[in-house]
Each structure stands twice: as structure tokens, then as C-alpha cells.
C-alpha positions as a Markdown table, in Angstrom:
| # | Residue | x | y | z |
|---|---|---|---|---|
| 1 | Unk | 57.3 | 150.7 | 15.3 |
| 2 | Unk | 56.4 | 152.8 | 12.3 |
| 3 | Unk | 54.4 | 151.2 | 9.6 |
| 4 | Unk | 56.2 | 150.2 | 6.4 |
| 5 | Unk | 53.9 | 149.7 | 3.4 |
| 6 | Unk | 54.2 | 146.8 | 1.0 |
| 7 | Unk | 55.1 | 147.1 | -2.6 |
| 8 | Unk | 52.2 | 146.6 | -5.0 |
| 9 | Unk | 49.8 | 143.7 | -5.5 |
| 10 | Unk | 50.8 | 140.1 | -5.1 |
| 11 | Unk | 50.8 | 139.0 | -8.8 |
| 12 | Unk | 54.2 | 137.4 | -9.0 |
| 13 | Unk | 53.7 | 133.7 | -9.9 |
| 14 | Unk | 56.1 | 132.5 | -7.2 |
| 15 | Unk | 54.5 | 134.7 | -4.6 |
| 16 | Unk | 51.0 | 133.6 | -5.5 |
| 17 | Unk | 51.9 | 129.9 | -5.5 |
| 18 | Unk | 53.7 | 130.1 | -2.2 |
| 19 | Unk | 50.7 | 131.9 | -0.6 |
| 20 | Unk | 48.2 | 129.4 | -2.1 |
| 21 | Unk | 50.2 | 126.5 | -0.7 |
| 22 | Unk | 50.8 | 127.9 | 2.7 |
| 23 | Unk | 49.0 | 126.6 | 5.8 |
| 24 | Unk | 46.7 | 129.3 | 7.3 |
| 25 | Unk | 44.4 | 126.7 | 8.8 |
| 26 | Unk | 44.7 | 127.9 | 12.4 |
| 27 | Unk | 43.7 | 131.6 | 11.6 |
| 28 | Unk | 41.2 | 130.6 | 9.0 |
| 29 | Unk | 39.5 | 128.3 | 11.5 |
| 30 | Unk | 39.4 | 131.1 | 14.1 |
| 31 | Unk | 37.8 | 133.4 | 11.6 |
| 32 | Unk | 35.3 | 130.7 | 10.6 |
| 33 | Unk | 34.3 | 130.1 | 14.2 |
| 34 | Unk | 33.6 | 133.8 | 14.7 |
| 35 | Unk | 31.5 | 134.0 | 11.5 |
| 36 | Unk | 29.5 | 130.9 | 12.4 |
| 37 | Unk | 29.0 | 131.9 | 16.1 |
| 38 | Unk | 28.2 | 135.6 | 15.6 |
| 39 | Unk | 26.9 | 136.0 | 12.1 |
| 40 | Unk | 25.2 | 132.7 | 11.2 |
| 41 | Unk | 21.9 | 134.4 | 10.3 |
| 42 | Unk | 23.8 | 136.6 | 7.7 |
| 43 | Unk | 25.4 | 133.7 | 5.9 |
| 44 | Unk | 23.2 | 134.1 | 2.8 |
| 45 | Unk | 24.9 | 136.5 | 0.3 |
| 46 | Unk | 28.5 | 137.1 | 1.4 |
| 47 | Unk | 31.1 | 139.4 | -0.1 |
| 48 | Unk | 34.7 | 138.4 | 0.6 |
| 49 | Unk | 37.2 | 141.3 | -0.1 |
| 50 | Unk | 40.6 | 140.0 | -0.9 |
| 51 | Unk | 39.5 | 136.3 | -1.2 |
| 52 | Unk | 43.0 | 135.0 | -2.1 |
| 53 | Unk | 43.0 | 131.3 | -3.1 |
| 54 | Unk | 39.4 | 131.0 | -1.8 |
| 55 | Unk | 40.2 | 128.6 | 1.0 |
| 56 | Unk | 38.1 | 130.5 | 3.5 |
| 57 | Unk | 35.2 | 130.9 | 1.1 |
| 58 | Unk | 35.2 | 127.2 | 0.3 |
| 59 | Unk | 35.3 | 126.2 | 4.0 |
| 60 | Unk | 32.5 | 128.6 | 4.7 |
| 61 | Unk | 30.4 | 127.3 | 1.9 |
| 62 | Unk | 30.9 | 123.7 | 2.9 |
| 63 | Unk | 29.9 | 124.5 | 6.5 |
| 64 | Unk | 26.8 | 126.4 | 5.6 |
| 65 | Unk | 24.6 | 125.2 | 2.7 |
| 66 | Unk | 22.6 | 128.4 | 2.5 |
| 67 | Unk | 25.6 | 130.5 | 1.5 |
| 68 | Unk | 26.3 | 132.3 | -1.8 |
| 69 | Unk | 29.7 | 133.9 | -1.8 |
| 70 | Unk | 31.3 | 136.5 | -4.1 |
| 71 | Unk | 35.0 | 136.6 | -3.7 |
| 72 | Unk | 37.0 | 139.6 | -5.0 |
| 73 | Unk | 40.8 | 139.7 | -5.5 |
| 74 | Unk | 43.0 | 142.1 | -7.4 |
| 75 | Unk | 45.6 | 139.5 | -8.4 |
| 76 | Unk | 44.8 | 137.8 | -11.8 |
| 77 | Unk | 47.2 | 135.0 | -10.9 |
| 78 | Unk | 45.4 | 134.5 | -7.5 |
| 79 | Unk | 42.0 | 134.5 | -9.1 |
| 80 | Unk | 43.0 | 131.7 | -11.5 |
| 81 | Unk | 44.0 | 129.6 | -8.5 |
| 82 | Unk | 40.9 | 130.5 | -6.6 |
| 83 | Unk | 38.6 | 129.5 | -9.5 |
| 84 | Unk | 40.4 | 126.2 | -10.0 |
| 85 | Unk | 40.0 | 125.4 | -6.3 |
| 86 | Unk | 36.3 | 126.3 | -6.3 |
| 87 | Unk | 35.8 | 124.1 | -9.4 |
| 88 | Unk | 37.6 | 121.2 | -7.7 |
| 89 | Unk | 35.4 | 121.6 | -4.7 |
| 90 | Unk | 32.3 | 121.5 | -7.0 |
| 91 | Unk | 31.1 | 124.8 | -5.6 |
| 92 | Unk | 30.9 | 126.9 | -8.8 |
| 93 | Unk | 27.1 | 127.4 | -8.4 |
| 94 | Unk | 27.6 | 128.9 | -4.9 |
| 95 | Unk | 31.0 | 130.7 | -5.1 |
| 96 | Unk | 31.8 | 133.4 | -7.7 |
| 97 | Unk | 35.3 | 134.7 | -8.0 |
| 98 | Unk | 35.9 | 138.1 | -9.6 |
| 99 | Unk | 39.1 | 139.8 | -10.5 |
| 100 | Unk | 39.0 | 143.5 | -9.8 |
| 101 | Unk | 40.0 | 146.4 | -7.6 |
| 102 | Unk | 38.2 | 148.5 | -5.1 |
| 103 | Unk | 36.8 | 151.1 | -5.0 |
| 104 | Unk | 36.1 | 150.8 | -8.8 |
| 105 | Unk | 34.5 | 147.4 | -8.7 |
| 106 | Unk | 30.7 | 147.7 | -8.5 |
| 107 | Unk | 28.6 | 145.2 | -6.6 |
| 108 | Unk | 24.8 | 145.1 | -7.4 |
| 109 | Unk | 23.8 | 142.1 | -5.2 |
| 110 | Unk | 22.1 | 142.8 | -1.9 |
| 111 | Unk | 25.0 | 141.8 | 0.3 |
| 112 | Unk | 24.1 | 140.5 | 3.8 |
| 113 | Unk | 27.6 | 140.0 | 5.2 |
| 114 | Unk | 30.9 | 141.6 | 4.1 |
| 115 | Unk | 34.0 | 139.7 | 5.2 |
| 116 | Unk | 37.7 | 140.1 | 4.7 |
| 117 | Unk | 40.8 | 138.3 | 6.1 |
| 118 | Unk | 44.4 | 139.5 | 5.9 |
| 119 | Unk | 43.7 | 142.1 | 3.2 |
| 120 | Unk | 43.5 | 145.5 | 4.9 |
| 121 | Unk | 47.3 | 145.7 | 5.4 |
| 122 | Unk | 47.9 | 145.6 | 1.7 |
| 123 | Unk | 46.3 | 149.1 | 1.3 |
| 124 | Unk | 48.6 | 152.1 | 1.3 |
| 125 | Unk | 45.5 | 154.2 | 2.2 |
| 126 | Unk | 43.2 | 152.0 | 4.5 |
| 127 | Unk | 40.4 | 154.5 | 4.2 |
| 128 | Unk | 39.8 | 153.3 | 0.7 |
| 129 | Unk | 39.0 | 149.9 | 2.1 |
| 130 | Unk | 36.6 | 151.2 | 4.8 |
| 131 | Unk | 34.9 | 153.7 | 2.5 |
| 132 | Unk | 34.2 | 151.0 | 0.0 |
| 133 | Unk | 32.6 | 148.9 | 2.7 |
| 134 | Unk | 30.5 | 151.8 | 3.9 |
| 135 | Unk | 29.4 | 152.6 | 0.3 |
| 136 | Unk | 28.2 | 149.1 | -0.6 |
| 137 | Unk | 26.7 | 148.2 | 2.7 |
| 138 | Unk | 23.1 | 148.9 | 3.4 |
| 139 | Unk | 21.2 | 149.2 | 6.7 |
| 140 | Unk | 21.5 | 145.8 | 8.4 |
| 141 | Unk | 24.6 | 144.6 | 6.6 |
| 142 | Unk | 27.0 | 142.7 | 8.9 |
| 143 | Unk | 30.7 | 143.4 | 8.7 |
| 144 | Unk | 33.5 | 141.1 | 9.9 |
| 145 | Unk | 37.1 | 141.9 | 9.1 |
| 146 | Unk | 40.2 | 140.0 | 10.5 |
| 147 | Unk | 43.7 | 141.2 | 9.8 |
| 148 | Unk | 47.2 | 141.1 | 11.0 |
| 149 | Unk | 48.3 | 143.3 | 13.9 |
| 150 | Unk | 51.6 | 145.2 | 13.6 |
| 151 | Unk | 54.3 | 144.0 | 16.1 |
| 152 | Unk | 56.1 | 146.4 | 18.4 |
| 153 | Unk | 59.4 | 146.0 | 16.7 |
| 154 | Unk | 61.2 | 144.4 | 13.7 |
| 155 | Unk | 62.6 | 141.8 | 16.0 |
| 156 | Unk | 59.1 | 140.8 | 17.2 |
| 157 | Unk | 58.0 | 140.5 | 13.5 |
| 158 | Unk | 61.0 | 138.2 | 12.8 |
| 159 | Unk | 60.1 | 136.1 | 15.8 |
| 160 | Unk | 56.5 | 135.7 | 14.7 |
| 161 | Unk | 57.5 | 134.6 | 11.2 |
| 162 | Unk | 59.8 | 131.9 | 12.7 |
| 163 | Unk | 57.2 | 130.8 | 15.2 |
| 164 | Unk | 54.4 | 130.5 | 12.6 |
| 165 | Unk | 56.1 | 129.9 | 9.3 |
| 166 | Unk | 59.4 | 128.3 | 10.0 |
| 167 | Unk | 58.9 | 125.5 | 7.5 |
| 168 | Unk | 57.1 | 127.5 | 4.8 |
| 169 | Unk | 58.6 | 128.6 | 1.5 |
| 170 | Unk | 61.2 | 131.4 | 1.8 |
| 171 | Unk | 59.1 | 133.6 | -0.4 |
| 172 | Unk | 56.1 | 133.2 | 1.9 |
| 173 | Unk | 58.2 | 133.9 | 4.9 |
| 174 | Unk | 59.5 | 137.1 | 3.3 |
| 175 | Unk | 56.0 | 138.2 | 2.3 |
| 176 | Unk | 54.6 | 137.4 | 5.8 |
| 177 | Unk | 57.3 | 139.5 | 7.4 |
| 178 | Unk | 56.6 | 142.4 | 5.1 |
| 179 | Unk | 52.9 | 142.1 | 5.8 |
| 180 | Unk | 53.5 | 142.3 | 9.6 |
| 181 | Unk | 55.4 | 145.5 | 9.0 |
| 182 | Unk | 52.6 | 146.9 | 6.9 |
| 183 | Unk | 49.8 | 146.0 | 9.3 |
| 184 | Unk | 48.0 | 148.4 | 11.6 |
| 185 | Unk | 47.5 | 148.6 | 15.3 |
| 186 | Unk | 44.0 | 148.4 | 16.9 |
| 187 | Unk | 44.2 | 152.0 | 17.8 |
| 188 | Unk | 45.0 | 153.0 | 14.2 |
| 189 | Unk | 42.0 | 150.9 | 13.1 |
| 190 | Unk | 39.7 | 152.7 | 15.5 |
| 191 | Unk | 40.9 | 156.1 | 14.1 |
| 192 | Unk | 40.3 | 154.8 | 10.5 |
| 193 | Unk | 36.8 | 153.8 | 11.4 |
| 194 | Unk | 36.1 | 157.1 | 13.1 |
| 195 | Unk | 37.4 | 159.0 | 10.1 |
| 196 | Unk | 35.0 | 157.3 | 7.7 |
| 197 | Unk | 32.0 | 157.1 | 10.1 |
| 198 | Unk | 31.8 | 153.3 | 10.7 |
| 199 | Unk | 30.6 | 152.3 | 14.2 |
| 200 | Unk | 32.3 | 148.9 | 14.5 |
| 201 | Unk | 34.1 | 147.2 | 17.4 |
| 202 | Unk | 37.8 | 146.4 | 17.3 |
| 203 | Unk | 39.1 | 143.5 | 19.3 |
| 204 | Unk | 42.6 | 142.0 | 19.6 |
| 205 | Unk | 42.9 | 138.2 | 18.9 |
| 206 | Unk | 46.2 | 137.2 | 20.5 |
| 207 | Unk | 49.5 | 138.6 | 19.3 |
| 208 | Unk | 48.9 | 138.4 | 15.6 |
| 209 | Unk | 45.4 | 139.4 | 14.7 |
| 210 | Unk | 42.5 | 141.7 | 15.5 |
| 211 | Unk | 38.9 | 141.5 | 14.4 |
| 212 | Unk | 36.6 | 144.4 | 13.3 |
| 213 | Unk | 32.9 | 143.6 | 13.4 |
| 214 | Unk | 29.4 | 144.9 | 13.7 |
| 215 | Unk | 26.1 | 145.7 | 12.0 |
| 216 | Unk | 25.6 | 148.8 | 9.8 |
């Protein structure tokens, strides 16, 4: 199935609220387990690209007391929700949420680990995402990116939405469907990495996700 890109950033209040209230606990837990199992010694200064409502960052910070996390998101509405959640979790000294867009956003901290979950598919040109990672990473920086995998057909995408999000808000189900259509295949990801010169592994995680990981 040919990729169908999404329309713009998620900044509609209804969209943002539906996403913030959705249950992503299964995939978030899977990602957390990978980070804790394979990148525990890099959990010091972490950059989260496309942090969304900060659920992942908060869970990561609670699980590892050494962490300082910088979360970036382009949606002003999403950033407001993320900051509120961080404040409620009493983690404002360890989690910083920034509203901004890559590649224009400059990071001066010595990042040890760059993470991202379900963000890559939002980019019309994915090389912008990978080049930004390459530009801000230094020798020894760890990378771990998890994202949706494009189904083989529109029918498969609809089936996945009903299997995973049958009881979610209609807006969330619509956006999830559009995200599946905008996602990449593992082979496309490998070509993107080759194009920008990043030597990272690409591994499928079931029917819905893949993970890209490695050390610069």
C-alpha cells in the first residue's frame, strides 16, 4: 500500500484531548522495557522527540531516579497538557517540556539518549527527522525510536484500529487510522537511515510497530 501523508500538526483541541486521554499503556510499556533493558546506562540526560502528553517521559522518570528528560513537541496545545501532567507528577525538576519544531530547535545539553515514540510518521519528509538526530548526537549517544508500521492495505489498517481502539473517542480512531496510512515500512526506514548515514538496526515489533536503535 502506498503511503498517505497526514495533514499538518496535531493542534486541534479535540484531537489533542482525545490523544492525551487515549490508552497507549501496552505500547508504552513495551518501549519502556526496551529502554530499561538495553539502554539503562544511558538514562541520564534524555531527549524525547515528539513527547506528546509526556506519559512516556513521566513513566521513565519514575522508573529511573537518575534521569533528566527534555521533551519536545510541536503542538502548543499538547505541550500545555504535558506540562500540566509533569507538574501533577511532581517531576518539574527532572522533566522539561519545550514547544518547538525540528530541525530549527537547538539543543545545547550533552544528550546521552535520544528517544522517540510514534512521531516519525508525522513527517512528510522523514530525512528531516533522521538528519536532526544525526546533527545533535555525538559519539556514544544512544538512539531508540519506536514507531507505527504501515499495514499492507487499507482494510488491514481499519482492522487494526478496531482491534486496538474500538472503545476510544471517534477522533482518536480517525487519527490512528490516518497515522497507520502515513507510517513507513521497515525497508523504507532502512533506506532513510542509509540516505543520511546512520548505522542503526531496524526490528519489527509485531504487526503494529518497529524499533530503530543503536549507538552513534
